RODO-2510 file (C-alpha; in nm, 4 decimals, decimal comma):
residues 472
     n   res          X          Y          Z
     1     m   -10,2741    -1,6616    -5,6125
     2     d   -10,0343    -1,5460    -5,3307
     3     a   -10,2027    -1,4238    -4,9860
     4     f   -10,0578    -1,1590    -4,7638
     5     d   -10,1909    -0,9668    -4,4840
     6     m   -10,1258    -0,6263    -4,6733
     7     i   -10,0447    -0,5207    -5,0132
     8     v    -9,8698    -0,1881    -5,0635
     9     i    -9,8854    -0,0150    -5,3959
    10     g    -9,5897     0,2183    -5,4333
    11     a    -9,2327     0,2019    -5,2764
    12     g    -9,2102     0,5812    -5,1934
    13     p    -9,1729     0,7191    -4,8279
    14     a    -9,5514     0,6525    -4,7589
    15     g    -9,5207     0,2755    -4,8966
    16     e    -9,1765     0,2015    -4,7312
    17     k    -9,2749     0,3033    -4,3948
    18     g    -9,6500     0,1673    -4,4195
    19     a    -9,4880    -0,1729    -4,5092
    20     a    -9,2268    -0,1854    -4,2577
    21     q    -9,4654    -0,0778    -3,9824
    22     a    -9,6998    -0,3700    -4,0692
    23     a    -9,4233    -0,6201    -4,1248
    24     y    -9,2390    -0,4963    -3,7920
    25     w    -9,5703    -0,6340    -3,5980
    26     g    -9,5638    -0,9576    -3,7777
    27     k    -9,7763    -0,8930    -4,0612
    28     r    -9,6966    -1,0615    -4,4209
    29     v    -9,6618    -0,7782    -4,6559
    30     a    -9,6134    -0,7531    -5,0314
    31     m    -9,5164    -0,4311    -5,2211
    32     v    -9,5823    -0,3612    -5,5734
    33     d    -9,3966    -0,0792    -5,7835
    34     m    -9,3362    -0,0164    -6,1402
    35     a    -8,9803     0,1032    -6,0867
    36     e    -8,6804    -0,1197    -6,0826
    37     n    -8,5538     0,0332    -5,7602
    38     p    -8,7614     0,1305    -5,4467
    39     g    -8,7741     0,4851    -5,2985
    40     g    -9,0070     0,6582    -5,5476
    41     s    -8,9498     1,0001    -5,6563
    42     a    -8,8443     1,1167    -5,3387
    43     v    -8,5041     0,9131    -5,3775
    44     r    -8,4974     0,8898    -5,7643
    45     n    -8,5521     1,2260    -5,8993
    46     a    -8,7026     1,4827    -5,6485
    47     g    -8,6277     1,5370    -5,2782
    48     v    -8,2864     1,3446    -5,2503
    49     p    -8,1412     1,4546    -5,5907
    50     s    -8,2272     1,8359    -5,5591
    51     k    -8,1020     1,8606    -5,2007
    52     t    -7,7704     1,6691    -5,3059
    53     l    -7,7359     1,9142    -5,6093
    54     r    -7,7619     2,2025    -5,3621
    55     e    -7,5033     2,0800    -5,1327
    56     t    -7,2479     1,9850    -5,3984
    57     a    -7,3173     2,3211    -5,5934
    58     l    -7,2382     2,5129    -5,2652
    59     y    -6,9288     2,2851    -5,2221
    60     i    -6,7860     2,2951    -5,5604
    61     t    -6,8459     2,6674    -5,6181
    62     g    -6,7530     2,8018    -5,2420
    63     f    -7,0756     2,9958    -5,2775
    64     r    -7,1147     3,0344    -4,8902
    65     r    -6,7617     3,1762    -4,8723
    66     r    -6,7476     3,4346    -5,1397
    67     d    -6,8251     3,7355    -4,9084
    68     v    -6,5965     3,6260    -4,6394
    69     y    -6,2815     3,5343    -4,8095
    70     g    -6,3245     3,7192    -5,1570
    71     l    -6,2743     3,4011    -5,3309
    72     s    -6,4930     3,1659    -5,5306
    73     l    -6,4034     2,8452    -5,7283
    74     q    -6,4217     2,9025    -6,1068
    75     l    -6,4645     2,5537    -6,2436
    76     d    -6,5195     2,4536    -6,5953
    77     p    -6,8889     2,4321    -6,6515
    78     a    -6,8670     2,0794    -6,7902
    79     l    -6,6430     1,9514    -6,5162
    80     a    -6,8738     2,1307    -6,2425
    81     l    -7,1743     1,9594    -6,4138
    82     e    -6,9743     1,6150    -6,4183
    83     r    -6,8961     1,6513    -6,0371
    84     l    -7,2853     1,7533    -5,9719
    85     m    -7,4160     1,4670    -6,1430
    86     a    -7,1591     1,2092    -6,0090
    87     r    -7,2408     1,3218    -5,6589
    88     t    -7,6168     1,3128    -5,7098
    89     t    -7,5762     0,9582    -5,8561
    90     e    -7,3821     0,8355    -5,5547
    91     v    -7,6273     0,9544    -5,3265
    92     i    -7,9447     0,8187    -5,5013
    93     a    -7,7669     0,4842    -5,5171
    94     t    -7,6793     0,4920    -5,1222
    95     r    -8,0713     0,6007    -5,0404
    96     t    -8,1993     0,3413    -5,2901
    97     e    -7,9893     0,0743    -5,1322
    98     s    -8,1044     0,1870    -4,7535
    99     v    -8,4747     0,1513    -4,8735
   100     r    -8,4173    -0,1733    -5,0140
   101     l    -8,2358    -0,3099    -4,7129
   102     n    -8,5081    -0,1941    -4,4962
   103     l    -8,7719    -0,3814    -4,6967
   104     d    -8,5569    -0,6777    -4,6943
   105     r    -8,4727    -0,6700    -4,3375
   106     h    -8,8644    -0,6795    -4,2544
   107     g    -8,9219    -0,9446    -4,4995
   108     v    -9,1542    -0,7324    -4,7398
   109     r    -9,2005    -0,9269    -5,0465
   110     q    -9,1277    -0,6994    -5,3613
   111     f    -9,3085    -0,7220    -5,7114
   112     r    -9,2223    -0,5048    -6,0163
   113     g    -9,4992    -0,4089    -6,2466
   114     q    -9,8164    -0,2297    -6,3140
   115     a   -10,0655    -0,2718    -6,0167
   116     k   -10,4531    -0,2745    -6,0432
   117     l   -10,7127    -0,2917    -5,7642
   118     l   -10,9540    -0,5962    -5,7806
   119     p   -11,2614    -0,6865    -5,5730
   120     g   -11,1640    -0,8564    -5,2434
   121     p   -10,9543    -0,6756    -5,2172
   122     a   -10,7011    -0,8103    -5,4404
   123     v   -10,4331    -0,6553    -5,6770
   124     s   -10,3312    -0,7671    -6,0211
   125     v    -9,9788    -0,7201    -6,1034
   126     r    -9,8647    -0,7060    -6,4934
   127     s    -9,4853    -0,7464    -6,5234
   128     h    -9,2696    -0,5542    -6,7801
   129     d    -9,2862    -0,8856    -6,9802
   130     g    -9,6376    -0,9232    -6,9977
   131     s    -9,7030    -1,2021    -6,7196
   132     q    -9,9604    -1,1468    -6,4854
   133     a    -9,9908    -1,2404    -6,1094
   134     t   -10,2823    -1,1838    -5,8651
   135     l   -10,2079    -1,0963    -5,4866
   136     r   -10,4788    -1,1050    -5,2073
   137     a   -10,4769    -0,9427    -4,8962
   138     d   -10,7249    -0,8124    -4,6259
   139     i   -10,5652    -0,4736    -4,6542
   140     v   -10,4430    -0,2644    -4,9299
   141     l   -10,2410     0,0458    -4,8909
   142     l   -10,2325     0,3027    -5,1936
   143     a    -9,9122     0,4982    -5,1801
   144     t    -9,8370     0,5642    -5,5547
   145     g    -9,7090     0,9239    -5,4967
   146     s    -9,7272     1,2212    -5,7239
   147     r    -9,5562     1,3552    -6,0336
   148     p    -9,4822     1,7105    -6,1582
   149     l    -9,8039     1,8806    -6,2917
   150     h    -9,7807     1,9382    -6,6809
   151     p   -10,0275     2,1923    -6,7826
   152     p   -10,1129     2,1799    -7,1515
   153     e    -9,9895     2,5425    -7,2383
   154     i    -9,6452     2,4417    -7,1171
   155     p    -9,4541     2,2580    -7,4181
   156     f    -9,2838     1,9811    -7,2156
   157     d    -9,1850     1,8051    -7,5523
   158     d    -8,9311     2,0776    -7,6119
   159     p    -8,5918     1,9474    -7,5024
   160     d    -8,5145     2,2642    -7,3067
   161     v    -8,8254     2,2797    -7,1110
   162     h    -8,8180     2,0925    -6,7925
   163     d    -9,0102     2,0114    -6,4915
   164     s    -8,8719     1,9250    -6,1377
   165     e    -8,7795     1,5985    -6,2244
   166     s    -8,6347     1,5807    -6,5727
   167     i    -8,4266     1,8979    -6,4479
   168     i    -8,1803     1,6608    -6,2962
   169     g    -8,0695     1,5205    -6,6173
   170     l    -7,9634     1,8278    -6,7903
   171     s    -7,6482     1,7908    -7,0110
   172     a    -7,5216     2,1475    -6,9312
   173     i    -7,5388     2,4036    -6,6815
   174     p    -7,7536     2,6734    -6,8685
   175     r    -7,6443     3,0284    -6,9003
   176     s    -7,9968     3,1672    -6,8687
   177     l    -8,2828     2,9986    -6,6786
   178     v    -8,6434     3,1109    -6,6284
   179     v    -8,8095     2,9194    -6,3257
   180     i    -9,1873     2,9500    -6,3249
   181     g    -9,3262     2,8758    -5,9804
   182     g    -9,2206     3,0311    -5,6428
   183     g    -9,3002     2,7401    -5,3989
   184     p    -9,0409     2,5611    -5,2435
   185     v    -8,9285     2,3670    -5,5512
   186     g    -8,9059     2,6475    -5,7853
   187     c    -8,7017     2,8503    -5,4931
   188     e    -8,4640     2,5714    -5,4309
   189     y    -8,3681     2,5217    -5,8111
   190     a    -8,3576     2,8745    -5,8785
   191     s    -8,1112     2,9487    -5,5963
   192     v    -7,9167     2,6420    -5,6778
   193     f    -7,8624     2,7539    -6,0437
   194     t    -7,7842     3,0886    -5,9357
   195     a    -7,5176     2,9674    -5,7204
   196     l    -7,3867     2,7629    -6,0176
   197     g    -7,3645     3,0840    -6,2231
   198     a    -7,6679     3,0824    -6,4357
   199     n    -7,8673     3,4197    -6,4991
   200     v    -8,1877     3,3023    -6,3136
   201     t    -8,5341     3,4616    -6,3217
   202     l    -8,8058     3,3377    -6,1038
   203     l    -9,1634     3,4108    -6,1764
   204     d    -9,4760     3,3508    -5,9817
   205     m    -9,8323     3,4931    -6,0185
   206     a    -9,8540     3,5399    -5,6339
   207     d    -9,7564     3,8611    -5,4571
   208     r    -9,4715     3,6572    -5,2530
   209     l    -9,2719     3,3619    -5,2508
   210     v    -9,3736     3,0429    -5,0687
   211     p    -9,7009     3,2042    -4,9608
   212     f    -9,7820     2,9366    -4,6870
   213     m    -9,4929     3,0852    -4,4753
   214     d    -9,4863     3,3892    -4,2811
   215     a    -9,5052     3,6965    -4,4884
   216     e    -9,1890     3,8538    -4,3475
   217     i    -9,0019     3,5300    -4,4117
   218     s    -9,1111     3,5153    -4,7552
   219     d    -8,9856     3,8839    -4,7954
   220     v    -8,6521     3,8121    -4,6509
   221     l    -8,5965     3,5101    -4,8545
   222     a    -8,6826     3,7317    -5,1941
   223     r    -8,4341     3,9810    -5,0802
   224     a    -8,1744     3,7242    -5,0226
   225     f    -8,2488     3,5888    -5,3779
   226     v    -8,2053     3,9336    -5,5378
   227     g    -7,8839     3,9993    -5,3430
   228     m    -7,7233     3,6776    -5,4855
   229     g    -7,7988     3,7897    -5,8429
   230     m    -8,1417     3,6351    -5,9125
   231     q    -8,4430     3,8247    -6,0758
   232     v    -8,7389     3,7797    -5,8780
   233     r    -9,0675     3,8780    -6,0492
   234     l    -9,3926     3,8277    -5,8667
   235     r    -9,7484     3,8962    -5,9811
   236     s    -9,6037     3,8058    -6,3473
   237     g    -9,8729     3,6089    -6,4794
   238     v    -9,6870     3,3857    -6,7367
   239     a    -9,9274     3,3904    -7,0741
   240     t    -9,7408     3,1650    -7,2910
   241     v    -9,4320     2,9677    -7,3476
   242     k    -9,3253     2,8709    -7,6791
   243     r    -9,0158     2,8401    -7,9239
   244     l    -9,0047     3,1124    -8,1972
   245     g    -8,7345     3,1632    -8,4429
   246     g    -8,5220     2,8921    -8,2779
   247     r    -8,5378     3,0630    -7,9409
   248     l    -8,7477     2,9723    -7,6275
   249     q    -8,9938     3,2658    -7,5457
   250     v    -9,1729     3,3406    -7,2216
   251     a    -9,4505     3,6129    -7,2756
   252     l    -9,5706     3,7596    -6,9463
   253     a    -9,9297     3,8921    -6,8847
   254     k    -9,8182     4,2583    -6,8978
   255     g    -9,6407     4,2356    -7,2194
   256     q    -9,2796     4,1425    -7,1174
   257     r    -9,0892     3,8888    -7,3117
   258     l    -8,8036     3,6619    -7,1846
   259     e    -8,5778     3,4585    -7,4016
   260     p    -8,4029     3,1811    -7,1944
   261     d    -8,1940     2,9048    -7,2901
   262     t    -8,3884     2,6810    -7,0430
   263     i    -8,7243     2,6883    -6,8544
   264     l    -8,8116     2,4994    -6,5445
   265     f    -9,1892     2,4582    -6,4726
   266     a    -9,2197     2,3856    -6,0872
   267     a    -9,5884     2,4755    -6,0043
   268     g    -9,7601     2,1802    -5,8530
   269     r    -9,7736     1,8326    -5,8667
   270     a   -10,0519     1,5665    -5,9712
   271     g   -10,1334     1,2373    -5,7831
   272     n   -10,0489     0,9124    -5,9455
   273     t   -10,4011     0,7494    -5,9639
   274     e   -10,4507     0,6769    -6,3273
   275     d   -10,4643     0,2778    -6,4128
   276     l   -10,5208     0,1780    -6,0628
   277     g   -10,8771     0,0880    -6,1253
   278     l   -11,0064     0,2968    -5,8497
   279     e   -11,3495     0,3624    -5,9899
   280     a   -11,4279    -0,0123    -6,0267
   281     a   -11,2773    -0,0793    -5,6824
   282     g   -11,5222     0,1729    -5,5352
   283     v   -11,2228     0,4259    -5,4270
   284     q   -11,3451     0,7763    -5,4621
   285     t   -11,1376     1,0585    -5,5762
   286     n   -11,1977     1,4330    -5,5389
   287     a   -11,2160     1,6874    -5,8326
   288     r   -10,8337     1,7299    -5,8584
   289     g   -10,7877     1,3218    -5,8723
   290     l   -10,6849     1,2723    -5,5203
   291     i   -10,7797     0,9814    -5,3184
   292     v   -11,0496     1,0616    -5,0362
   293     v   -10,9525     0,9332    -4,7111
   294     d   -11,0787     0,9906    -4,3415
   295     d   -10,8942     1,0725    -4,0390
   296     k   -10,7745     0,6974    -4,0097
   297     y   -10,6650     0,6938    -4,3873
   298     r   -10,9518     0,4879    -4,4817
   299     t   -11,0881     0,5126    -4,8490
   300     t   -11,4242     0,4604    -4,9477
   301     a   -11,3560     0,0876    -5,0406
   302     e   -11,3624    -0,1582    -4,7496
   303     g   -10,9948    -0,2526    -4,6657
   304     v   -10,8280    -0,0079    -4,8943
   305     y   -10,6160     0,2626    -4,7270
   306     a   -10,4310     0,5434    -4,8702
   307     a   -10,1281     0,7665    -4,7855
   308     g    -9,8721     1,0247    -4,8949
   309     d    -9,8873     1,2472    -5,1984
   310     v   -10,1742     1,0648    -5,3590
   311     i   -10,4038     1,1917    -5,0913
   312     g   -10,2822     1,5479    -5,1530
   313     p   -10,1042     1,8360    -4,9322
   314     p    -9,8878     1,8833    -4,7697
   315     a    -9,7133     1,6115    -4,9842
   316     l    -9,3933     1,6221    -4,8048
   317     a    -9,1766     1,2975    -4,7542
   318     s    -9,1762     1,3432    -4,3682
   319     i    -9,5459     1,3544    -4,3396
   320     s    -9,5993     1,0919    -4,5956
   321     m    -9,3795     0,8532    -4,3883
   322     e    -9,6013     0,9183    -4,0703
   323     q    -9,9158     0,8795    -4,2678
   324     g    -9,7902     0,5373    -4,3978
   325     r    -9,7042     0,4338    -4,0454
   326     v   -10,0449     0,5448    -3,9067
   327     a   -10,2413     0,3996    -4,1813
   328     a   -10,0700     0,0555    -4,1080
   329     c   -10,1430     0,0729    -3,7427
   330     y   -10,5377     0,1680    -3,7971
   331     a   -10,5734    -0,1139    -4,0506
   332     f   -10,4478    -0,3853    -3,8111
   333     g   -10,5592    -0,2235    -3,4763
   334     i   -10,1768    -0,1902    -3,3655
   335     p   -10,1691     0,0444    -3,0615
   336     f    -9,8623     0,2049    -3,1494
   337     k    -9,9106     0,5217    -3,3753
   338     e   -10,2487     0,6740    -3,3714
   339     t   -10,1963     1,0201    -3,5369
   340     v    -9,9422     1,2196    -3,7464
   341     d    -9,7878     1,4964    -3,5540
   342     p   -10,0331     1,7842    -3,5465
   343     l    -9,7276     2,0334    -3,5654
   344     p    -9,4914     1,9248    -3,8463
   345     p    -9,1964     2,1289    -3,9467
   346     y    -9,1966     2,2535    -4,3024
   347     g    -8,8521     2,3364    -4,4768
   348     v    -8,7586     2,4933    -4,7896
   349     y    -8,4108     2,4038    -4,9042
   350     s    -8,3163     2,7000    -5,0986
   351     i    -8,0147     2,9236    -5,0529
   352     p    -8,0726     3,0399    -4,7709
   353     e    -8,2854     2,7864    -4,6208
   354     a    -8,6557     2,8585    -4,4742
   355     a    -8,8555     2,6773    -4,2328
   356     m    -9,1527     2,7019    -4,0073
   357     v    -9,3796     2,5392    -3,7484
   358     g    -9,6933     2,6471    -3,6087
   359     m    -9,8902     2,9597    -3,6614
   360     t    -9,7798     3,2721    -3,8688
   361     a    -9,8585     3,6055    -3,7007
   362     a   -10,1127     3,6659    -3,9767
   363     a   -10,2905     3,3293    -3,8794
   364     a   -10,2969     3,4167    -3,5319
   365     s   -10,4398     3,7600    -3,6071
   366     q   -10,7141     3,6053    -3,8212
   367     q   -10,8086     3,3617    -3,5408
   368     g   -10,8541     3,6553    -3,2987
   369     i   -10,5527     3,5810    -3,0961
   370     d   -10,3554     3,8441    -2,9406
   371     a   -10,0174     3,7732    -3,0105
   372     e    -9,6722     3,9297    -3,0247
   373     v    -9,3393     3,8433    -3,2050
   374     g    -8,9634     3,8459    -3,1155
   375     r    -8,7087     3,8455    -3,3379
   376     g    -8,3429     3,7358    -3,3244
   377     l    -8,1278     3,8333    -3,6337
   378     f    -7,8280     3,6304    -3,7568
   379     e    -7,6537     3,9374    -3,8394
   380     y    -7,5672     3,9687    -3,4602
   381     s    -7,5008     3,5898    -3,4076
   382     p    -7,1250     3,5230    -3,3489
   383     r    -7,1568     3,1900    -3,5279
   384     a    -7,3168     3,3624    -3,8281
   385     q    -7,0467     3,6274    -3,8391
   386     i    -6,7714     3,3510    -3,8060
   387     m    -6,9231     3,1531    -4,1107
   388     g    -7,0319     3,4572    -4,3172
   389     s    -7,3941     3,3470    -4,3125
   390     t    -7,5525     3,6451    -4,1596
   391     e    -7,8624     3,6749    -4,3522
   392     g    -8,1933     3,5780    -4,1880
   393     l    -8,3411     3,5656    -3,8449
   394     i    -8,5441     3,3466    -3,6188
   395     k    -8,8894     3,4873    -3,5523
   396     l    -9,1267     3,3627    -3,2659
   397     v    -9,4938     3,4067    -3,2625
   398     f    -9,6629     3,3990    -2,9004
   399     r    -9,9408     3,4731    -2,7101
   400     r    -9,9273     3,8246    -2,5258
   401     d   -10,1124     3,7215    -2,2163
   402     d    -9,9190     3,4117    -2,1097
   403     r    -9,6242     3,4248    -2,3621
   404     r    -9,7170     3,0762    -2,4942
   405     l    -9,5390     2,9753    -2,8143
   406     l    -9,7618     2,9686    -3,1347
   407     g    -9,5199     2,9492    -3,4022
   408     v    -9,1615     2,9618    -3,5109
   409     h    -9,0314     3,0944    -3,8400
   410     i    -8,6684     3,1040    -3,9864
   411     v    -8,4988     3,2004    -4,2807
   412     g    -8,1020     3,1593    -4,3005
   413     e    -7,8287     2,8956    -4,2601
   414     i    -7,9218     2,5546    -4,1371
   415     a    -8,3114     2,6602    -4,0865
   416     g    -8,4316     2,3221    -4,1583
   417     e    -8,2257     2,1815    -3,8425
   418     l    -8,2986     2,4772    -3,6224
   419     i    -8,6777     2,4572    -3,6725
   420     h    -8,6665     2,1525    -3,4588
   421     v    -8,5515     2,3489    -3,1385
   422     g    -8,8906     2,5515    -3,1865
   423     q    -9,0882     2,2413    -3,2753
   424     a    -8,9963     2,0779    -2,9418
   425     a    -9,0877     2,3667    -2,7463
   426     l    -9,4221     2,4247    -2,9227
   427     g    -9,5103     2,0726    -2,9054
   428     s    -9,4596     2,0888    -2,4974
   429     n    -9,6793     2,4148    -2,5022
   430     e    -9,4028     2,6013    -2,3552
   431     r    -9,3355     2,9867    -2,2952
   432     i    -9,0862     3,1657    -2,4959
   433     d    -8,9204     3,2046    -2,1593
   434     t    -8,7864     2,8538    -2,2129
   435     f    -8,5292     2,9705    -2,4705
   436     i    -8,4157     3,2360    -2,2020
   437     h    -8,3715     2,9769    -1,9390
   438     r    -8,1889     2,7372    -2,1589
   439     t    -7,8017     2,7345    -2,1962
   440     f    -7,7019     2,7318    -2,5642
   441     n    -7,3529     2,6529    -2,6733
   442     v    -7,1695     2,9816    -2,7696
   443     p    -7,1130     3,0385    -3,0782
   444     t    -7,4123     2,8577    -3,2291
   445     f    -7,6899     2,9673    -3,4450
   446     s    -7,9390     2,7971    -3,2012
   447     e    -7,8217     3,0693    -2,9367
   448     t    -8,0311     3,3320    -3,1578
   449     y    -8,3445     3,1679    -2,9985
   450     k    -8,2772     3,3178    -2,6718
   451     y    -8,2333     3,6740    -2,8086
   452     a    -8,5587     3,6313    -3,0056
   453     a    -8,7117     3,5583    -2,6915
   454     y    -8,5501     3,8671    -2,5111
   455     d    -8,6771     4,0591    -2,8164
   456     g    -9,0327     3,9401    -2,7630
   457     l    -9,0419     4,0345    -2,3902
   458     q    -8,9164     4,3796    -2,4924
   459     q    -9,2027     4,4174    -2,7377
   460     l    -9,4449     4,3366    -2,4410
   461     s    -9,2697     4,5826    -2,1884
   462     g    -9,2582     4,8490    -2,4806
   463     r    -8,8886     4,8927    -2,3826
   464     r    -8,7010     4,8890    -2,6993
   465     m    -8,3335     4,7738    -2,6680
   466     p    -8,0885     4,7038    -2,9545
   467     i    -8,2192     4,3458    -3,0719
   468     e    -7,8438     4,2339    -3,0642
   469     s    -7,7963     4,3210    -2,6779
   470     p    -7,6296     4,0573    -2,4931
   471     e    -7,6650     4,2372    -2,1544
   472     l    -8,0265     4,0909    -2,0995
***
């Protein structure tokens, strides 16, 4: 029996950072994971691979430059796929090694096998060769992550029906692809395969894409997708997916039928809570099978904590990492990280990107806040014009009375990076005036914050000037 201060089950973002945080403060930590390599699905087959696929597709096809120079690279599909997979494999290996080195550097002892909670708390580990070990610790952190949701009506046993993880292993770029799910993952893959030349149809039952985002951002994103050649069908209501006469068939609720070469189902994820012995250990789960925790990430079992996708939304690697760190600090009374950032940014790595932080205009209205918005269009940005990436905007939501910033919403080039400028201002409770008083490099996309703030002031004054006006 091996004794530790903490046992972490799961080597994904929450587990890695929780283990490293505890070990940094001198705790003896063990980590158990079934996979041969650490990193979780975020490294192996979800976050890192999909983002790498995006950047590689843009590079090898010259997609971003097609309208600027009138050129695009026409690669042999087999060669293009070979390059895509090679680059993706390379980045996965690099990130996996980075996680391993981080754990080794902190002295975290790693075990491979199926973990199960025991009273104590303790953890039994059954290795792949059938051998079994028992680990004991005062603290256990459950960070087993999630997997793609597999509704019974979707025939995932069909070789041409994929989820968001298996799609990485395609043997060829499909001629036609139906993506079911208009959330972040569905939008990312739909736009990437459109850039690769596939005939893509994106389906969703909602009335707009990524519905947690500002409605205007969702609409701009949908128009951008249509402009690049994608078919976007909202309120579609997928009825059935099956193979008839050797062809895949997607039947929609209104009677339309699609016959794509490949289908990607990307609507939801499920927590990995099976076979952990949660019920016997006294760890409560909700109706969706997610682990119930309090504001300190404690479960209903003494000494057992949980963090990351396994406790539910937002299920983002960035937030999961922070949850793991905060859980470790609470578990050992470490006076370092006491809360997860209440204003985390959200990013959708589609083509183009979309990002947000804080309130949407609709949320402000629902809370009875008298709010206004200011917009800066990339259409008028010198940097965007130079790069040929003029679609999109920066949208500021702020209070009318004191001009305090409430939210920032972006769609366009490097939105996932640009959002942090707004996050910093929002976290400091600043007015939109801060963007006017700051000096931004010219030409940059960031400069558009200034003109979004100017537009907001114009809205307040009732004086409408051209939104691109540099004279203000």
